[in-house]
N, CA, C and O of each residue as an XYZ file, in Angstrom:
700
protein
N     104.986    139.503     89.788
C     104.587    140.597     90.652
C     105.734    141.078     91.530
O     105.543    141.955     92.373
N     106.914    140.518     91.342
C     108.040    140.893     92.195
C     108.235    142.407     92.191
O     108.413    143.025     91.141
N     108.196    142.990     93.393
C     108.295    144.439     93.606
C     107.220    145.198     92.835
O     107.400    146.364     92.484
N     106.128    144.540     92.583
C     104.997    145.147     91.892
C     103.726    144.943     92.680
O     103.716    144.987     93.910
N     102.652    144.718     91.945
C     101.334    144.559     92.555
C     100.720    143.259     92.063
O     100.704    142.975     90.866
N     100.222    142.485     92.999
C      99.469    141.275     92.695
C      98.009    141.605     92.969
O      97.660    141.973     94.091
N      97.160    141.479     91.970
C      95.763    141.886     92.109
C      94.832    140.693     91.942
O      94.958    139.914     90.998
N      93.894    140.566     92.881
C      92.839    139.566     92.804
C      91.541    140.315     92.577
O      91.043    140.985     93.481
N      90.989    140.209     91.375
C      89.793    140.981     91.025
C      88.566    140.520     91.795
O      87.772    141.350     92.236
N      88.396    139.223     91.965
C      87.237    138.697     92.701
C      87.759    137.695     93.717
O      87.618    136.485     93.539
N      88.357    138.202     94.775
C      88.999    137.346     95.777
C      88.006    136.369     96.390
O      88.385    135.257     96.758
N      86.755    136.761     96.505
C      85.744    135.901     97.130
C      85.412    134.676     96.283
O      84.810    133.727     96.785
N      85.794    134.681     95.007
C      85.486    133.557     94.131
C      86.578    132.484     94.135
O      86.412    131.429     93.522
N      87.689    132.748     94.820
C      88.753    131.745     94.859
C      88.296    130.508     95.620
O      87.686    130.632     96.682
N      88.577    129.322     95.099
C      88.273    128.109     95.855
C      89.104    128.081     97.143
O      90.172    128.689     97.214
N      88.609    127.376     98.147
C      89.310    127.296     99.427
C      90.744    126.796     99.268
O      91.640    127.263     99.970
N      90.968    125.860     98.363
C      92.328    125.332     98.169
C      93.263    126.429     97.652
O      94.428    126.476     98.047
N      92.781    127.293     96.792
C      93.602    128.396     96.293
C      93.782    129.456     97.368
O      94.844    130.071     97.461
N      92.740    129.677     98.191
C      92.873    130.616     99.306
C      93.997    130.172    100.249
O      94.770    130.995    100.740
N      94.075    128.867    100.494
C      95.131    128.331    101.363
C      96.504    128.612    100.756
O      97.431    128.993    101.470
N      96.635    128.428     99.453
C      97.902    128.695     98.771
C      98.268    130.173     98.858
O      99.421    130.511     99.123
N      97.302    131.048     98.639
C      97.549    132.494     98.734
C      97.953    132.851    100.160
O      98.911    133.596    100.368
N      97.229    132.327    101.136
C      97.550    132.602    102.540
C      98.960    132.126    102.870
O      99.730    132.853    103.499
N      99.296    130.934    102.458
C     100.629    130.377    102.734
C     101.706    131.267    102.102
O     102.744    131.511    102.717
N     101.469    131.742    100.901
C     102.431    132.610    100.222
C     102.574    133.945    100.953
O     103.681    134.469    101.082
N     101.458    134.493    101.429
C     101.525    135.752    102.181
C     102.279    135.585    103.499
O     103.046    136.462    103.896
N     102.062    134.468    104.168
C     102.701    134.224    105.455
C     104.186    133.911    105.279
O     105.032    134.494    105.957
N     104.500    132.991    104.370
C     105.874    132.526    104.197
C     106.719    133.438    103.316
O     107.948    133.398    103.381
N     106.081    134.248    102.507
C     106.732    135.158    101.569
C     107.575    134.442    100.516
O     108.576    134.979    100.042
N     107.169    133.243    100.161
C     107.799    132.537     99.053
C     106.787    131.572     98.461
O     105.750    131.286     99.059
N     107.112    131.074     97.266
C     106.252    130.098     96.605
C     107.120    129.191     95.748
O     108.279    129.498     95.470
N     106.550    128.082     95.339
C     107.214    127.135     94.455
C     106.408    127.094     93.170
O     105.203    126.844     93.190
N     107.085    127.344     92.042
C     106.405    127.271     90.754
C     106.107    125.818     90.406
O     106.853    124.906     90.763
N     105.005    125.633     89.705
C     104.669    124.284     89.256
C     105.761    123.765     88.329
O     106.281    124.514     87.501
N     106.104    122.513     88.459
C     107.101    121.811     87.645
C     108.530    122.327     87.859
O     109.434    121.962     87.107
N     108.739    123.164     88.866
C     110.080    123.654     89.195
C     110.244    123.498     90.701
O     109.372    123.909     91.467
N     111.336    122.919     91.119
C     111.503    122.665     92.552
C     112.175    123.820     93.280
O     112.461    123.703     94.472
N     112.433    124.919     92.606
C     113.112    126.060     93.208
C     112.115    126.941     93.976
O     110.986    127.151     93.534
N     112.559    127.452     95.136
C     111.757    128.391     95.908
C     111.961    129.804     95.374
O     113.085    130.198     95.064
N     110.890    130.556     95.267
C     110.955    131.945     94.833
C     110.429    132.825     95.955
O     109.310    132.637     96.432
N     111.241    133.784     96.370
C     110.743    134.740     97.365
C     109.917    135.791     96.638
O     110.089    136.023     95.442
N     109.023    136.417     97.383
C     108.145    137.401     96.766
C     108.097    138.663     97.611
O     107.998    138.607     98.837
N     108.166    139.780     96.944
C     108.038    141.098     97.557
C     107.076    141.875     96.675
O     107.474    142.430     95.651
N     105.823    141.913     97.068
C     104.807    142.564     96.246
C     103.682    143.102     97.121
O     103.459    142.620     98.232
N     102.997    144.077     96.622
C     101.776    144.551     97.266
C     100.620    143.716     96.722
O     100.650    143.249     95.583
N      99.605    143.540     97.560
C      98.451    142.750     97.161
C      97.208    143.624     97.233
O      96.946    144.268     98.249
N      96.459    143.640     96.161
C      95.171    144.329     96.134
C      94.119    143.270     95.821
O      94.245    142.517     94.855
N      93.095    143.226     96.640
C      92.019    142.271     96.394
C      90.693    143.017     96.364
O      90.466    143.959     97.123
N      89.833    142.569     95.470
C      88.545    143.231     95.250
C      87.442    142.187     95.364
O      87.599    141.047     94.927
N      86.338    142.590     95.950
C      85.189    141.699     96.026
C      83.908    142.516     96.067
O      83.894    143.646     96.553
N      82.852    141.943     95.561
C      81.529    142.561     95.660
C      80.714    141.899     96.768
O      79.560    142.260     97.001
N      81.321    140.931     97.445
C      80.633    140.223     98.516
C      81.148    140.708     99.866
O      82.262    141.220     99.970
N      80.338    140.543    100.877
C      80.764    140.846    102.234
C      81.518    139.634    102.760
O      80.924    138.587    103.016
N      82.820    139.780    102.919
C      83.644    138.633    103.297
C      83.345    138.116    104.688
O      83.557    136.933    104.954
N      82.856    138.972    105.595
C      82.480    138.450    106.910
C      81.339    137.441    106.784
O      81.288    136.469    107.538
N      80.427    137.662    105.842
C      79.350    136.687    105.588
C      79.922    135.416    104.954
O      79.502    134.305    105.277
N      80.882    135.596    104.051
C      81.503    134.445    103.388
C      82.286    133.600    104.395
O      82.314    132.374    104.280
N      82.917    134.235    105.371
C      83.642    133.505    106.423
C      82.664    132.678    107.238
O      82.907    131.498    107.494
N      81.546    133.296    107.653
C      80.537    132.577    108.447
C      79.940    131.413    107.674
O      79.593    130.386    108.259
N      79.819    131.571    106.349
C      79.263    130.501    105.520
C      80.298    129.430    105.187
O      79.966    128.424    104.559
N      81.550    129.635    105.601
C      82.594    128.647    105.333
C      83.185    128.754    103.944
O      83.835    127.818    103.477
N      82.974    129.872    103.275
C      83.450    130.043    101.901
C      84.733    130.854    101.796
O      85.313    130.962    100.716
N      85.178    131.424    102.908
C      86.392    132.240    102.872
C      87.163    132.029    104.166
O      86.569    131.928    105.239
N      88.484    131.963    104.063
C      89.348    131.691    105.208
C      89.553    132.982    105.997
O      90.011    133.989    105.459
N      89.204    132.931    107.282
C      89.260    134.126    108.124
C      90.673    134.692    108.222
O      90.839    135.911    108.177
N      91.673    133.868    108.351
C      93.044    134.367    108.467
C      93.473    135.095    107.193
O      94.174    136.104    107.262
N      93.060    134.592    106.041
C      93.368    135.275    104.783
C      92.695    136.645    104.747
O      93.284    137.625    104.291
N      91.470    136.700    105.227
C      90.759    137.974    105.304
C      91.558    138.981    106.142
O      91.741    140.126    105.730
N      92.028    138.553    107.308
C      92.775    139.458    108.181
C      94.121    139.856    107.575
O      94.590    140.972    107.795
N      94.733    138.972    106.830
C      95.995    139.304    106.151
C      95.773    140.359    105.061
O      96.606    141.243    104.862
N      94.669    140.255    104.376
C      94.391    141.177    103.267
C      93.769    142.493    103.717
O      93.935    143.519    103.058
N      93.064    142.465    104.821
C      92.267    143.623    105.235
C      93.084    144.635    106.049
O      92.685    145.020    107.148
N      94.218    145.057    105.506
C      95.032    146.070    106.159
C      94.390    147.436    105.955
O      94.227    148.200    106.907
N      94.035    147.737    104.738
C      93.312    148.963    104.397
C      92.086    148.532    103.604
O      92.208    147.835    102.597
N      90.923    148.941    104.050
C      89.687    148.564    103.373
C      88.993    149.824    102.865
O      88.798    150.790    103.602
N      88.632    149.786    101.611
C      87.929    150.910    101.003
C      86.584    150.394    100.515
O      86.525    149.478     99.694
N      85.533    150.967    101.005
C      84.197    150.577    100.562
C      83.739    151.576     99.505
O      83.699    152.783     99.747
N      83.400    151.063     98.351
C      82.932    151.905     97.258
C      81.420    151.730     97.169
O      80.942    150.646     96.837
N      80.670    152.780     97.460
C      79.211    152.652     97.419
C      78.725    152.337     96.005
O      79.344    152.728     95.016
N      77.633    151.641     95.936
C      77.064    151.307     94.634
C      76.619    152.578     93.920
O      76.455    153.628     94.540
N      76.431    152.470     92.643
C      75.976    153.604     91.843
C      74.610    154.094     92.317
O      74.315    155.286     92.231
N      73.792    153.199     92.807
C      72.475    153.592     93.320
C      72.584    154.496     94.538
O      71.688    155.298     94.802
N      73.676    154.368     95.277
C      73.889    155.229     96.441
C      74.565    156.540     96.067
O      74.769    157.406     96.917
N      74.909    156.682     94.793
C      75.564    157.900     94.305
C      74.852    158.398     93.048
O      75.500    158.753     92.063
N      73.564    158.423     93.082
C      72.773    158.788     91.902
C      73.160    160.142     91.314
O      73.052    160.355     90.106
N      73.609    161.056     92.173
C      73.998    162.373     91.677
C      75.221    162.301     90.761
O      75.469    163.233     89.996
N      75.990    161.206     90.829
C      77.161    161.027     89.968
C      76.806    160.490     88.587
O      77.625    160.568     87.671
N      75.617    159.955     88.422
C      75.258    159.280     87.174
C      75.364    160.199     85.956
O      75.997    159.801     84.978
N      74.784    161.402     85.954
C      74.929    162.258     84.762
C      76.392    162.597     84.448
O      76.780    162.632     83.281
N      77.201    162.845     85.480
C      78.620    163.156     85.254
C      79.363    161.957     84.660
O      80.151    162.104     83.727
N      79.104    160.783     85.207
C      79.735    159.574     84.679
C      79.270    159.284     83.256
O      80.070    158.901     82.403
N      77.983    159.467     83.004
C      77.446    159.239     81.655
C      78.102    160.191     80.653
O      78.480    159.769     79.560
N      78.239    161.453     81.009
C      78.900    162.422     80.121
C      80.363    162.048     79.897
O      80.879    162.192     78.789
N      81.027    161.573     80.937
C      82.413    161.124     80.788
C      82.499    159.982     79.777
O      83.347    159.996     78.885
N      81.606    158.985     79.925
C      81.610    157.851     79.000
C      81.225    158.285     77.589
O      81.755    157.754     76.613
N      80.314    159.241     77.473
C      79.960    159.775     76.152
C      81.193    160.357     75.466
O      81.450    160.070     74.297
N      81.946    161.167     76.186
C      83.159    161.753     75.614
C      84.158    160.671     75.229
O      84.766    160.723     74.159
N      84.323    159.678     76.125
C      85.269    158.598     75.853
C      84.899    157.861     74.568
O      85.755    157.646     73.709
N      83.631    157.475     74.432
C      83.221    156.692     73.265
C      83.080    157.541     72.009
O      83.324    157.046     70.908
N      82.696    158.800     72.142
C      82.668    159.678     70.972
C      84.052    159.748     70.346
O      84.201    159.679     69.126
N      85.075    159.886     71.208
C      86.451    159.953     70.721
C      86.917    158.602     70.198
O      87.490    158.517     69.111
N      86.674    157.548     70.966
C      87.137    156.202     70.591
C      86.507    155.732     69.290
O      87.182    155.139     68.449
N      85.211    155.996     69.122
C      84.483    155.539     67.936
C      84.466    156.578     66.820
O      83.877    156.367     65.760
N      85.130    157.709     67.085
C      85.195    158.797     66.100
C      83.801    159.243     65.651
O      83.514    159.348     64.458
N      82.955    159.497     66.634
C      81.578    159.922     66.370
C      81.413    161.396     66.726
O      82.167    161.931     67.538
N      80.433    162.045     66.121
C      80.137    163.425     66.532
C      79.702    163.447     67.993
O      79.153    162.472     68.507
N      79.953    164.560     68.642
C      79.625    164.702     70.062
C      78.120    164.628     70.279
O      77.341    165.313     69.616
N      77.734    163.782     71.220
C      76.345    163.695     71.668
C      76.323    163.878     73.169
O      77.313    163.603     73.847
N      75.212    164.336     73.686
C      75.068    164.471     75.133
C      73.659    164.080     75.530
O      72.790    163.883     74.681
N      73.444    163.972     76.834
C      72.153    163.542     77.370
C      71.171    164.706     77.436
O      71.539    165.828     77.785
N      69.929    164.423     77.097
C      68.877    165.393     77.382
C      68.636    165.382     78.886
O      69.027    164.433     79.567
N      68.003    166.415     79.408
C      67.701    166.457     80.842
C      66.825    165.285     81.240
O      67.000    164.711     82.315
N      65.876    164.924     80.374
C      64.970    163.814     80.675
C      65.708    162.479     80.699
O      65.444    161.642     81.563
N      66.624    162.273     79.765
C      67.355    161.000     79.754
C      68.304    160.915     80.947
O      68.490    159.835     81.508
N      68.910    162.045     81.345
C      69.765    162.039     82.535
C      68.941    161.695     83.773
O      69.388    160.925     84.623
N      67.732    162.268     83.876
C      66.858    161.976     85.020
C      66.428    160.514     85.007
O      66.330    159.887     86.062
N      66.172    159.970     83.830
C      65.777    158.564     83.721
C      66.924    157.660     84.154
O      66.708    156.685     84.875
N      68.142    157.977     83.720
C      69.303    157.186     84.153
C      69.446    157.226     85.669
O      69.788    156.219     86.289
N      69.189    158.373     86.260
C      69.299    158.489     87.713
C      68.244    157.668     88.434
O      68.458    157.258     89.575
N      67.122    157.424     87.800
C      66.043    156.677     88.458
C      66.156    155.169     88.263
O      65.437    154.406     88.908
N      67.051    154.733     87.378
C      67.187    153.303     87.098
C      67.878    152.588     88.253
O      68.583    153.212     89.046
N      67.674    151.283     88.343
C      68.401    150.434     89.281
C      69.685    149.991     88.591
O      69.686    149.705     87.393
N      70.773    149.933     89.345
C      72.085    149.707     88.756
C      72.767    148.492     89.371
O      73.734    148.635     90.119
N      72.277    147.314     89.064
C      72.885    146.085     89.576
C      74.313    145.938     89.067
O      75.178    145.435     89.786
N      74.565    146.364     87.854
C      75.903    146.244     87.270
C      76.795    147.437     87.542
O      77.914    147.505     87.034
N      76.308    148.384     88.345
C      77.073    149.560     88.731
C      77.651    150.305     87.528
O      76.995    150.412     86.491
N      78.852    150.809     87.659
C      79.430    151.674     86.624
C      79.669    150.903     85.331
O      79.552    151.483     84.252
N      79.998    149.621     85.404
C      80.180    148.835     84.177
C      78.896    148.813     83.358
O      78.928    148.911     82.132
N      77.776    148.684     84.040
C      76.477    148.665     83.365
C      76.213    150.018     82.699
O      75.786    150.066     81.546
N      76.461    151.104     83.410
C      76.268    152.438     82.844
C      77.167    152.637     81.632
O      76.720    153.146     80.604
N      78.413    152.244     81.743
C      79.362    152.380     80.630
C      78.880    151.599     79.411
O      78.933    152.104     78.290
N      78.412    150.379     79.624
C      77.912    149.563     78.510
C      76.679    150.171     77.873
O      76.528    150.126     76.652
N      75.799    150.737     78.676
C      74.591    151.371     78.139
C      74.968    152.554     77.258
O      74.420    152.714     76.168
N      75.885    153.372     77.715
C      76.307    154.539     76.925
C      76.950    154.090     75.622
O      76.665    154.650     74.563
N      77.810    153.089     75.690
C      78.441    152.593     74.462
C      77.389    152.055     73.492
O      77.447    152.332     72.294
N      76.427    151.285     74.011
C      75.368    150.722     73.172
C      74.549    151.830     72.508
O      74.235    151.743     71.320
N      74.206    152.857     73.261
C      73.429    153.973     72.712
C      74.179    154.616     71.547
O      73.582    154.901     70.509
N      75.468    154.844     71.711
C      76.245    155.493     70.656
C      76.409    154.599     69.432
O      76.396    155.083     68.300
N      76.559    153.314     69.654
C      76.721    152.391     68.521
C      75.407    152.188     67.787
O      75.383    152.167     66.556
N      74.316    152.036     68.525
C      73.035    151.676     67.910
C      72.170    152.879     67.510
O      71.283    152.749     66.666
N      72.423    154.034     68.107
C      71.558    155.179     67.876
C      72.049    156.066     66.751
O      73.050    155.763     66.102
N      71.351    157.150     66.526
C      71.800    158.111     65.514
C      73.116    158.740     65.941
O      73.464    158.722     67.121
N      73.839    159.290     64.991
C      75.145    159.862     65.319
C      75.095    161.375     65.516
O      76.086    162.074     65.306
N      73.934    161.862     65.919
C      73.816    163.297     66.134
C      72.726    163.598     67.169
O      71.886    162.745     67.458
N      72.745    164.791     67.714
C      71.682    165.265     68.587
C      71.791    164.791     70.019
O      72.698    164.050     70.397
N      70.840    165.244     70.790
C      70.750    164.832     72.185
C      70.280    163.388     72.292
O      69.530    162.904     71.444
N      70.720    162.717     73.326
C      70.238    161.359     73.601
C      68.944    161.513     74.384
O      68.922    162.052     75.491
N      67.874    161.027     73.783
C      66.549    161.166     74.381
C      66.173    159.882     75.124
O      66.810    158.842     74.952
N      65.146    159.969     75.939
C      64.703    158.861     76.780
C      64.394    157.609     75.964
O      64.672    156.499     76.418
N      63.829    157.765     74.776
C      63.462    156.590     73.976
C      64.666    155.797     73.484
O      64.498    154.680     72.995
N      65.872    156.340     73.600
C      67.078    155.603     73.227
C      67.630    154.763     74.381
O      68.490    153.909     74.168
N      67.144    154.998     75.591
C      67.626    154.250     76.751
C      67.014    152.853     76.759
O      65.841    152.687     76.425
N      67.800    151.853     77.136
C      67.295    150.473     77.142
C      66.261    150.264     78.244
O      66.532    150.498     79.422
N      65.090    149.827     77.845
C      64.000    149.614     78.810
C      64.200    148.345     79.630
O      63.622    148.206     80.707
N      65.006    147.428     79.134
C      65.209    146.144     79.818
C      66.308    146.193     80.868
O      66.685    145.146     81.392
N      66.835    147.363     81.194
C      67.938    147.477     82.144
C      67.496    147.722     83.583
O      68.341    147.905     84.459
N      66.196    147.728     83.843
C      65.731    147.950     85.212
C      65.956    146.682     86.017
O      65.459    145.616     85.652
N      66.709    146.791     87.121
C      67.070    145.633     87.937
C      66.997    145.982     89.402
O      66.672    147.110     89.775
N      67.307    144.985     90.243
C      67.278    145.201     91.695
C      68.533    145.931     92.158
O      69.485    146.104     91.397
N      68.517    146.352     93.409
C      69.642    147.089     93.980
C      70.901    146.247     94.013
O      70.848    145.025     94.157
N      72.050    146.927     93.875
C      73.357    146.268     93.933
C      73.966    146.459     95.310
O      73.652    147.417     96.017
N      74.830    145.546     95.677
C      75.566    145.675     96.932
C      76.807    146.518     96.674
O      77.209    146.732     95.530
N      77.399    146.988     97.756
C      78.640    147.749     97.643
C      79.746    146.845     97.125
O      79.774    145.647     97.408
N      80.657    147.438     96.361
C      81.899    146.765     96.017
C      82.899    147.124     97.100
O      82.875    148.233     97.634
N      83.765    146.201     97.421
C      84.755    146.453     98.447
C      86.130    146.226     97.859
O      86.368    145.240     97.161
N      87.017    147.132     98.143
C      88.393    147.027     97.695
C      89.257    146.927     98.940
O      89.181    147.773     99.830
N      90.075    145.895     98.996
C      90.957    145.734    100.147
C      92.396    145.852     99.665
O      92.802    145.184     98.713
N      93.149    146.695    100.322
C      94.556    146.866    100.011
C      95.347    146.309    101.177
O      95.067    146.634    102.331
N      96.322    145.482    100.891
C      97.127    144.980    101.998
C      98.489    145.647    101.966
O      98.881    146.241    100.961
N      99.208    145.542    103.077
C     100.599    145.969    103.082
C     101.354    145.105    102.104
O     100.848    144.080    101.648
N     102.553    145.513    101.784
C     103.357    144.676    100.912
C     103.602    143.341    101.605
O     103.611    143.253    102.833
N     103.796    142.315    100.803
C     103.987    140.978    101.340
C     105.228    140.942    102.219
O     105.240    140.256    103.241
N     106.269    141.669    101.838
C     107.492    141.619    102.613
C     107.346    142.246    103.994
O     108.172    141.997    104.873
N     106.307    143.059    104.200
C     106.109    143.703    105.495
C     105.350    142.819    106.467
O     105.215    143.177    107.637
N     104.849    141.676    106.017
C     104.043    140.807    106.872
C     104.904    139.875    107.662
O     104.391    139.068    108.437
């Protein structure tokens, strides 16, 4: 990651021992590789992503507060898909175009009823879930015509999802 980006996709899932190592590296700006006794300095930006509220994780003893403050230089909260229902038809059409091209299929689009049904669904898996549903419909369904409500998976109704949070930190060398 030297002069690049170090990304933690699910920072909240790191064990406390690894959190300590990450924190130490951010503070000291160097690390020691396993089986090598040489010190390596690091100059990189850090991006960490979590679907959990880290303030709750800190209170529960699952996340180190100092690491949170080191990472939380810029915080971007991405609302769940359920909070952006008006985006669902646009995102679905985008994924339709992507998979039509990728799978070399004839162009298909959503009927008004299927778009409305997608908007009414619960989206625990957020955009990944929507993307998977669209891909499944194109793979399993007919290769022509509008996508009708009966092609939508009935087993995808779930509870509400929490917001995903993206935290961007300053570069390590600036700390």
